[in-house]
N, C-alpha and C positions, 0 to 999 in steps of 0.2 A: 135663074127663075125667080120671079116675084111671088110672094105668098098671096094667094087669093084673098080678097077682102072678107068673105064669109060673114058679112054684116058688121065687121069691125074696121073702123076707119082710123087714120092716124099713122104715125111713123113708128117703125119697129127699131128698138135699140137694146143694148145690154143683152145680147143674144148668147146662148150657150146650147150645145147639142151633145147627145150621146146616142150610142147604138143600143137598140133593143134586140139582142141576138136571138131571143126566143121567137120573135115575130118578124125578124129581118126588117125592122123599121128604124128610121132615125127620128128621135124625139127632140124637138126644138122648143126651148123656153126663151121668152123674151118679154121686154116691156113694150107696151103699145100705148104711147103717149101717157105713160105713167103706170097704169095697172098691169099685172102680170098675166101672161097667157102662155099656152103651150099647144103644140099640135104634133101629130104623127105624120111622117112622110114615108111613103112606100116607093121603092125603086123597082122598076120593071126593065125589060130588055130594051135596048136602044137608048139607054141613059135617060129614060123618061121618069118623071116624078108624078106621084099622085098625093095630093095634100088632103089631110083630114080637116075637120072643122076646128077652129080656134076654141079652146076651152080655158076659161079664166080660173086661175088658182089664187089670185090676190086682187082685191078690189082697190087697195091703196097703191101708191106709187112704189115701184121696186127698182133696185139697181144692184150691181155686183152679183148678177145672177149666175148660178152654176147648177149643173145637172149631172147626175150619175145614175147608172142602172144597177140595181141590186139583184144579182142573179140568183140569190137564195130565196128571196120573196117574190121574184118576178115583178118588181115595182120600180118606178123611177122616183128619185128624191131630188127635189128642187130646193136649193138653199139660196137665200137672197137677203138683202138689206131692205127692211120694210120702212121706207122713208116716211110714210104716213103715220107710223107708230113709233116715233122718236128714234128712227134709224136702228131698230132692233134687229139682230140676226134671227132669221126665221126659216123654217123648213116645212115642206109639205110633200106628202106621198101621193103618187098617182098610179092608177092601174090602166094600162093600155088595153083597149078592147079590140076585137076582131074587125070591127067596122071603122077602125082608126079613131074612134072617140077615146077620151081620157077621163076617168073618174077620179076626182081628188078627195082626199080626206080633209080634216081641219088643220090649218097651219099651226105649227108649234114654235114658240120662241126658245131658241137655244142660248141667246145672249141678250141680256136686257140693256147693256150699254151700247153706245154708238159703235156700229160694226162696219169694217171695211175689208177689202182685200180677200174676199171669200173664195175658197176653192174646195172641191170635194173629190173623194175617191172611194171606191168599194174595196175593202180589204178582204181578199179571197180566203185568207187563212183563218179568219174569225167570223166571216159572214156579217161584218159590220160596215156601216158607212162612217167615214172619218171626214170631218169638216175642219179646214184650217182657216184662220181669220185673224184680224187684229181688233181688239176692243178699244182702240185708240190709246192704249197703255202698253199692252203686251202682245207678243206673237203667240197665238193660242191655238189649241186643237181640242176637239171634242168628238166623242164616239156616240153614234146613234144606232138604235136597233129598230128595224121596221117590223110592224105587225101587219101582215097582209089581210087579216080577217076584217079589219076596219080601216085599212089604209092610214095607219097612224105611225108615229115615230117617237121613241123616248130616248132621252140623252143621259149619259153619265156626267160626271163633274168635269168641267173644263180644265185643261192642263196647260200651264204656261211653258212654252218652248224656250222663249227668251224674254226677258223683261225690257223689251224695246218695241216700239211700234213697227209693224211691217206694212208698207203701203200696198204691196202685192204679195199674196201667198199663192203657192202652187203645191198641191198634194197629189201624189201619184203612188199607185200600188206596184210593188215588185212581187209577183206571185211566185217567182223562183225562190226568193229568200224568205217569203212570208212576211214581208215588212212593208211599212209605209215610209215614203221619203217626203219630207216637208222642206220645201225650198222657198226662200223669201229674200227680199232685199231689206237689209237692216237700216231702217229709217232713211230710205233712198240712198244708201251708201254701198255697203259691201254685200255681195251675194253670198248667202249661207245655205247650207243644207244639213238636215239632221235626220237620222234614221229612227223611226218609231216602231214600237211593238205593241200591238193591241192585246189586252187581256181582259176578258169580260166586257165591262163598260168603260174602261179607262185605257189610256195609252201612255207609254213611257218613252223617253227619247235619249239617245246617246249624245255625246258632245258635238255641237255644231262644227262643220267644216267649211272654211272659206272657199268659194268657187272663184271669186275675183278679189284681189287684194286692193286694187286701186280705188280710192274714194270716188263715188259718183258714177262708177262704170256700169252698175248692175241695175237695170230697170225692170219692167214687167216681164215675167217669164212664163213659158209653157213647157211641160215635160211629158214624156211618154215612155212606156216600157218597150224595149226592143227585144222581142222574144227569141230571135235567132242567136243573139249574143248574150242574152240575160243582162242587159245594161239599161240604165236610165239615160235617156237623151234629153238635154235641156236646151231650149231655145230662149233667147233673152234679148231685150233691147238695151243698148248702151246709152246711158244718160250723160256720158262725158264727151259726147260729140264725135265718137269714133265709129259710129254705125251700129250694126246689130248682128 
Protein backbone atom coordinates (compact mmCIF):
# COMPACT_ATOMS: atom_id res chain seq x y z
CA UNK A 1 0.00 0.00 0.00
CA UNK A 2 1.20 3.52 -0.78
CA UNK A 3 0.41 6.30 1.66
CA UNK A 4 -2.22 8.66 0.24
CA UNK A 5 -0.82 12.08 -0.56
CA UNK A 6 -3.25 13.98 1.69
CA UNK A 7 -1.81 17.22 0.34
CA UNK A 8 1.78 16.24 1.14
CA UNK A 9 4.10 15.56 -1.80
CA UNK A 10 7.59 14.09 -1.93
CA UNK A 11 9.36 10.89 -0.89
CA UNK A 12 8.91 9.16 2.46
CA UNK A 13 12.04 7.91 4.24
CA UNK A 14 13.46 7.23 7.72
CA UNK A 15 10.25 5.38 8.61
CA UNK A 16 9.35 3.85 11.97
CA UNK A 17 6.11 2.35 13.27
CA UNK A 18 4.51 1.15 16.49
CA UNK A 19 1.21 -0.35 17.58
CA UNK A 20 -1.35 1.67 19.51
CA UNK A 21 -3.01 -1.23 21.40
CA UNK A 22 -5.65 1.00 22.97
CA UNK A 23 -7.12 1.92 19.58
CA UNK A 24 -5.80 -1.01 17.53
CA UNK A 25 -3.98 1.28 15.12
CA UNK A 26 -0.49 1.39 13.68
CA UNK A 27 1.23 4.76 13.99
CA UNK A 28 3.85 5.51 11.34
CA UNK A 29 6.43 8.29 11.67
CA UNK A 30 8.61 9.32 8.74
CA UNK A 31 10.46 12.07 6.94
CA UNK A 32 8.74 13.51 3.87
CA UNK A 33 11.47 15.18 1.80
CA UNK A 34 12.95 16.44 5.08
CA UNK A 35 10.24 17.49 7.58
CA UNK A 36 8.74 14.94 9.99
CA UNK A 37 5.21 13.59 9.65
CA UNK A 38 3.12 10.88 11.26
CA UNK A 39 -0.17 9.16 10.48
CA UNK A 40 -2.45 6.54 11.98
CA UNK A 41 -3.38 3.38 10.09
CA UNK A 42 -6.50 1.34 10.88
CA UNK A 43 -6.71 -2.33 9.93
CA UNK A 44 -10.02 -3.86 8.96
CA UNK A 45 -11.20 -7.28 7.78
CA UNK A 46 -9.78 -8.53 4.53
CA UNK A 47 -6.35 -7.00 5.24
CA UNK A 48 -7.54 -3.57 4.16
CA UNK A 49 -5.93 -0.39 5.46
CA UNK A 50 -7.48 2.96 6.24
CA UNK A 51 -5.01 5.83 6.45
CA UNK A 52 -5.47 8.94 8.54
CA UNK A 53 -4.24 12.36 7.52
CA UNK A 54 -0.53 13.23 7.67
CA UNK A 55 0.28 15.39 10.68
CA UNK A 56 3.55 17.28 10.88
CA UNK A 57 5.55 16.96 14.08
CA UNK A 58 8.72 18.77 12.91
CA UNK A 59 9.14 21.48 10.28
CA UNK A 60 12.89 20.95 9.99
CA UNK A 61 14.63 17.98 8.39
CA UNK A 62 14.62 14.77 10.44
CA UNK A 63 16.27 11.36 10.31
CA UNK A 64 17.12 8.43 12.63
CA UNK A 65 13.39 8.40 13.41
CA UNK A 66 12.03 6.04 16.05
CA UNK A 67 8.59 5.75 17.66
CA UNK A 68 7.23 3.99 20.75
CA UNK A 69 3.81 3.78 22.41
CA UNK A 70 3.58 4.70 26.10
CA UNK A 71 0.77 2.52 27.47
CA UNK A 72 0.74 4.41 30.78
CA UNK A 73 -0.05 7.81 29.25
CA UNK A 74 -1.70 6.47 26.07
CA UNK A 75 0.63 8.58 23.94
CA UNK A 76 3.18 7.98 21.20
CA UNK A 77 6.72 9.34 21.56
CA UNK A 78 8.72 10.06 18.42
CA UNK A 79 12.47 10.56 18.83
CA UNK A 80 14.64 11.79 15.97
CA UNK A 81 17.70 13.75 14.90
CA UNK A 82 16.70 17.32 14.09
CA UNK A 83 19.03 17.93 11.18
CA UNK A 84 17.87 21.53 10.81
CA UNK A 85 18.76 22.22 14.46
CA UNK A 86 22.45 21.20 14.43
CA UNK A 87 21.58 17.47 14.48
CA UNK A 88 20.22 17.59 18.03
CA UNK A 89 18.40 14.62 19.51
CA UNK A 90 14.75 15.60 19.88
CA UNK A 91 11.50 13.98 21.01
CA UNK A 92 7.83 14.88 20.66
CA UNK A 93 4.66 13.43 22.21
CA UNK A 94 1.52 12.72 20.18
CA UNK A 95 -2.06 11.88 21.15
CA UNK A 96 -3.94 9.64 18.72
CA UNK A 97 -7.56 10.65 18.30
CA UNK A 98 -10.62 8.57 17.39
CA UNK A 99 -10.79 10.12 13.90
CA UNK A 100 -7.20 8.92 13.14
CA UNK A 101 -5.78 12.42 13.63
CA UNK A 102 -2.71 12.99 15.85
CA UNK A 103 -2.22 15.99 18.13
CA UNK A 104 1.42 16.81 18.95
CA UNK A 105 2.98 18.73 21.79
CA UNK A 106 6.10 20.89 21.54
CA UNK A 107 9.34 19.06 20.55
CA UNK A 108 11.90 18.72 23.38
CA UNK A 109 15.68 18.44 22.90
CA UNK A 110 17.18 15.54 24.88
CA UNK A 111 20.71 15.80 23.41
CA UNK A 112 22.35 19.06 22.33
CA UNK A 113 25.25 17.31 20.59
CA UNK A 114 25.15 15.66 17.18
CA UNK A 115 22.96 12.58 17.65
CA UNK A 116 22.95 9.31 15.68
CA UNK A 117 21.73 5.73 16.03
CA UNK A 118 18.51 6.56 17.90
CA UNK A 119 16.23 3.83 19.27
CA UNK A 120 13.49 3.81 21.91
CA UNK A 121 11.42 1.48 24.08
CA UNK A 122 8.74 1.77 26.73
CA UNK A 123 9.82 0.30 30.06
CA UNK A 124 6.72 -1.37 31.50
CA UNK A 125 8.23 -1.76 34.99
CA UNK A 126 8.70 2.01 35.50
CA UNK A 127 6.25 3.46 32.95
CA UNK A 128 9.08 5.42 31.36
CA UNK A 129 10.37 5.87 27.83
CA UNK A 130 14.04 4.94 27.32
CA UNK A 131 15.96 6.37 24.36
CA UNK A 132 19.31 4.94 23.30
CA UNK A 133 21.64 6.85 21.00
CA UNK A 134 25.18 8.03 20.34
CA UNK A 135 26.27 11.63 20.85
CA UNK A 136 29.19 11.02 18.44
CA UNK A 137 31.36 10.31 21.48
CA UNK A 138 29.54 7.84 23.72
CA UNK A 139 26.91 5.11 23.60
CA UNK A 140 24.22 6.76 25.71
CA UNK A 141 20.74 6.26 27.18
CA UNK A 142 18.24 8.67 28.68
CA UNK A 143 14.90 8.24 30.49
CA UNK A 144 11.83 10.27 29.56
CA UNK A 145 8.57 10.85 31.47
CA UNK A 146 5.44 11.68 29.47
CA UNK A 147 2.88 14.18 30.76
CA UNK A 148 -0.40 13.43 28.94
CA UNK A 149 -2.12 16.61 30.14
CA UNK A 150 -0.12 18.77 27.73
CA UNK A 151 1.56 16.13 25.50
CA UNK A 152 5.00 16.94 26.87
CA UNK A 153 8.02 14.87 27.87
CA UNK A 154 10.77 15.60 30.40
CA UNK A 155 14.12 13.86 30.64
CA UNK A 156 16.54 12.82 33.34
CA UNK A 157 20.32 12.98 32.98
CA UNK A 158 21.87 11.05 30.10
CA UNK A 159 23.84 7.95 31.13
CA UNK A 160 26.90 6.68 29.26
CA UNK A 161 26.65 2.96 28.55
CA UNK A 162 30.14 2.85 27.05
CA UNK A 163 32.62 5.54 26.09
CA UNK A 164 32.65 4.73 22.40
CA UNK A 165 30.46 5.73 19.49
CA UNK A 166 27.65 3.40 18.44
CA UNK A 167 26.64 3.75 14.82
CA UNK A 168 23.42 1.84 15.52
CA UNK A 169 21.60 1.45 18.84
CA UNK A 170 18.65 -0.83 19.58
CA UNK A 171 16.66 -0.61 22.81
CA UNK A 172 14.10 -3.25 23.78
CA UNK A 173 11.98 -3.87 26.88
CA UNK A 174 11.92 -7.22 28.69
CA UNK A 175 8.64 -7.05 30.67
CA UNK A 176 9.27 -10.44 32.27
CA UNK A 177 12.54 -9.33 33.85
CA UNK A 178 11.47 -5.70 34.24
CA UNK A 179 14.60 -4.59 32.39
CA UNK A 180 15.74 -2.71 29.31
CA UNK A 181 18.26 -4.35 26.97
CA UNK A 182 20.56 -1.96 25.08
CA UNK A 183 22.19 -3.46 21.96
CA UNK A 184 24.74 -1.68 19.80
CA UNK A 185 27.69 -2.13 17.50
CA UNK A 186 30.84 -0.81 19.09
CA UNK A 187 32.17 1.65 16.51
CA UNK A 188 31.08 -0.61 13.61
CA UNK A 189 32.91 -3.54 15.14
CA UNK A 190 31.74 -5.88 17.90
CA UNK A 191 28.07 -6.38 18.77
CA UNK A 192 27.43 -5.66 22.45
CA UNK A 193 24.44 -5.83 24.79
CA UNK A 194 23.90 -4.44 28.27
CA UNK A 195 20.98 -4.83 30.68
CA UNK A 196 19.55 -1.62 32.11
CA UNK A 197 17.40 -0.95 35.18
CA UNK A 198 15.28 2.19 35.29
CA UNK A 199 14.89 3.98 38.63
CA UNK A 200 12.89 7.22 38.69
CA UNK A 201 14.43 9.32 35.90
CA UNK A 202 17.73 7.50 35.45
CA UNK A 203 18.96 4.13 34.22
CA UNK A 204 21.91 1.99 35.32
CA UNK A 205 23.58 -0.74 33.27
CA UNK A 206 25.36 -3.98 33.96
CA UNK A 207 28.58 -5.08 32.26
CA UNK A 208 28.27 -5.25 28.44
CA UNK A 209 28.31 -8.72 26.89
CA UNK A 210 29.69 -9.44 23.41
CA UNK A 211 27.18 -10.87 20.93
CA UNK A 212 29.77 -11.37 18.20
CA UNK A 213 33.51 -11.41 18.76
CA UNK A 214 34.79 -11.05 15.20
CA UNK A 215 35.68 -7.51 14.20
CA UNK A 216 33.37 -5.93 11.66
CA UNK A 217 30.68 -8.62 11.83
CA UNK A 218 27.91 -6.72 13.61
CA UNK A 219 25.96 -4.09 11.68
CA UNK A 220 22.56 -2.51 12.22
CA UNK A 221 20.29 -4.55 14.47
CA UNK A 222 16.64 -4.93 15.44
CA UNK A 223 15.39 -6.76 18.53
CA UNK A 224 12.07 -7.89 19.96
CA UNK A 225 10.81 -9.62 23.09
CA UNK A 226 9.53 -13.19 22.55
CA UNK A 227 6.83 -13.56 25.20
CA UNK A 228 6.29 -17.33 25.00
CA UNK A 229 9.91 -18.05 25.93
CA UNK A 230 10.76 -14.76 27.74
CA UNK A 231 13.73 -14.14 25.46
CA UNK A 232 15.12 -11.23 23.46
CA UNK A 233 15.55 -12.09 19.78
CA UNK A 234 18.13 -10.03 17.88
CA UNK A 235 18.24 -9.58 14.10
CA UNK A 236 21.38 -8.00 12.70
CA UNK A 237 23.31 -7.31 9.54
CA UNK A 238 26.83 -8.61 9.11
CA UNK A 239 29.28 -6.02 7.83
CA UNK A 240 32.08 -8.50 7.29
CA UNK A 241 30.64 -9.94 4.07
CA UNK A 242 29.06 -13.03 5.64
CA UNK A 243 25.41 -12.12 5.12
CA UNK A 244 22.95 -11.35 7.96
